[in-house]
N, C-alpha and C positions, 0 to 999 in steps of 0.2 A: 553525728555519730552514728556508726556503723549500725547498717539495719542487718544483725544476726540472722532473722529468718531466712535471708536470702545471702549462705555464707557463698557464694557463686559469684556475686553481685560484686562491679570493681565501680566504681564510681566514677574511674579513670579511662572509663574505656569506652568507645562509642561504640555502638551498635546501627547493622545495618541502617536502620528507620533513622538514627539520626544523623548518619550521612548525607550532603546536600548531595540532590539529583543533577547530575552533570548535564545540562544544555546546548543546544547549539542556536547562534542566530537564526531568527528569520531566511534573512539574504546567505548566508552558508547552509541551511538548511533545502531551499532550492537551488541552490549551484549542485549540493549533491544528488537532489532527484534529478533534475531535468540536465547535469550535467550528462551521463548516458545516453540520454535517447538524443542531444546535439552530437556526441562524437558519432552515435549510430546513423545519423543522415548524412555529416561530414565526408565519413568515411566512404559509404552510399554511392555520393555524388562523384569521389576522385575513384573510388576503385571495387565497385560491384556488394552487391550481399554479401559476400562469404568474407569479404575480409572485414565489412560494417560487423556482422557476427561476431569475429574473432575481437574484433574491437570491441564491441557491444560488454563481451562478457568479459571483456579486462575491466572497462569502465564499471561496469555494476560492480566487481569485486573490488575495487577500489574504494568505491562507495560505500560501499559496505564496512568496510576497515576504514576508513577515515572515521565512520561513525561509529562507531566501536570505539575506539580510542580516543574519540573527544565526551563519547558521552557513557562508558562502557555496559549500553545496551544495545539491541536492535529491536525496534519495532516489529510487527507482526509482517504486515504488509510489503514492505520492504524485502523480508526475508524471504516469506513466499516468493516473491518476483524474484529475486535473485537467485534460488535454488532452480526456481521454472527454467529461468535464463541460461543457468549454466546448463541443466541437461539437455535441452533443445537446441542449445547453442550449438552444443557440442556434438550432437545426433546429425546436423545439419552439414557439420564439418565431416564428421565421419564417415558419413555416406553420400556426402558430397552432393544433396538434396534441400532444398529451399524450403520443404513442405513442413521440417521441421519450425521449422523462427518463424514461421507466416503463423501455426497452431499455438504459438507461446498465449499470444492475449488470449487464446479462447479457452485456452487450459487455466490460465490464471484468474481467468472470468469468473468459470463455470465455478473452480474450486471456491472461491469467495461465497458465492451465489448459493453454492449448496450448505454451504457452512451457516450462511444467515438464513435463508429458508429450512433449513434444516432445522434449527436454531429456534427459527418463529413456530414452525409445526410444533416443536415439544414444548412450547409456551414459554421459552426461553428470548434473551436478546443480545446474543451474541457481539454486535458490533459495541455495546455498551462497553465489553473490556478496553475496544481501541481507542475510545470518547471517553471516555467515564471522568478522565482527567480534563478534558475540556469545556464538556458541557457537564451540566445539572437536571435532569429532567427526572420528570415522574415517569411510570412503569410503561405507564399508556404510551408516551411519546416514545419512548425508546424501541415499545414494540413497533410504533408503526414505522419507528427507523428504519429497523430493522426489515421489515417488509420492504420497503418501498429502496434501500439500499439493496437489497436481495436481488429484486425482478430488476435493478437498475444494472446491474453487473449480469446477469441474464440477458437484458438487453443487447448490451455490449457484445460479449459470447457471440451470440447472433449475428452482430452487424458485422466483427469481423471477418466471420465466418461466409457470410453475403461478399464482403469489399476479395478478402485475399482470392475468392474462387472465381468472382468475376471479372476480374480487374487487373491488369499488367502489376508486376513486380513494381514500378515506380508508383503508379497510383496507390498502391499498399502501402508504399512507405510513407508517401505523405498521408496517407490516412493516418496512419500510427504513429508521428510524430506532432500531427497539427490538427488531428481529427479527434483522438480519445480522451486526449487533457482540455479540451474546451467544454467538448461536452462533460465529461468529468467533471469540472469547477463551474459550468453552468446549473446541472442537477446537483452539486451541493448547494449551491448559491439560491437554488429554487425551494430549500428546505427549511429556508429562515421563518416562514409562519411558521411552520409544522413546530420547529423549535420553539419560538416567542411564546406558544401557545402553551407548551408543557413543560417551562421553565420552573426551577423549583430553588432559585436563590434571591424568591422575593420581588420579583421582576414579571411574576407570568403574567400571560395578558387572557382576557377572555377568546 
């Protein structure tokens, strides 16, 4: 029997909430995330920083496009990173200056730090928007996680500034490719105790 109280309701029509969320496999996600960095490093070894910057811009754009085709959505973090790569990479090539691409990690990490720490100062947990589908934490857990990641991104921004301003381009490239990612992964793993202590899915630990 039709529900006459909702004349616009069509039981045969699926709403966006009814549609399954498209996802990519973890292996493909890893390739999309790490592929542009690999391209950047390889092209740098072969042709220098400016060619690597151009290749990096293309690879990041391609990764974002493939992500969109596969899932019909792009997460905030890779989207912001991609935009900054295009802008700073474009300035690097247009002005023939290495400074802009070297500043890219600083600007990205500062942006994330400002959003997280600003939200924390206002009593909010912006990181929840990114991780809510993956984690179930109480309010205190989200607050602690927001503060920790905000401070960590601030640390990465300062570290990138210290490296590119005091070291050679070769050392900076190695740091960008082989330093930042392991540091980020190690920091994420270090949050395991906090996550377990504040979980709200019935397995919270004291």
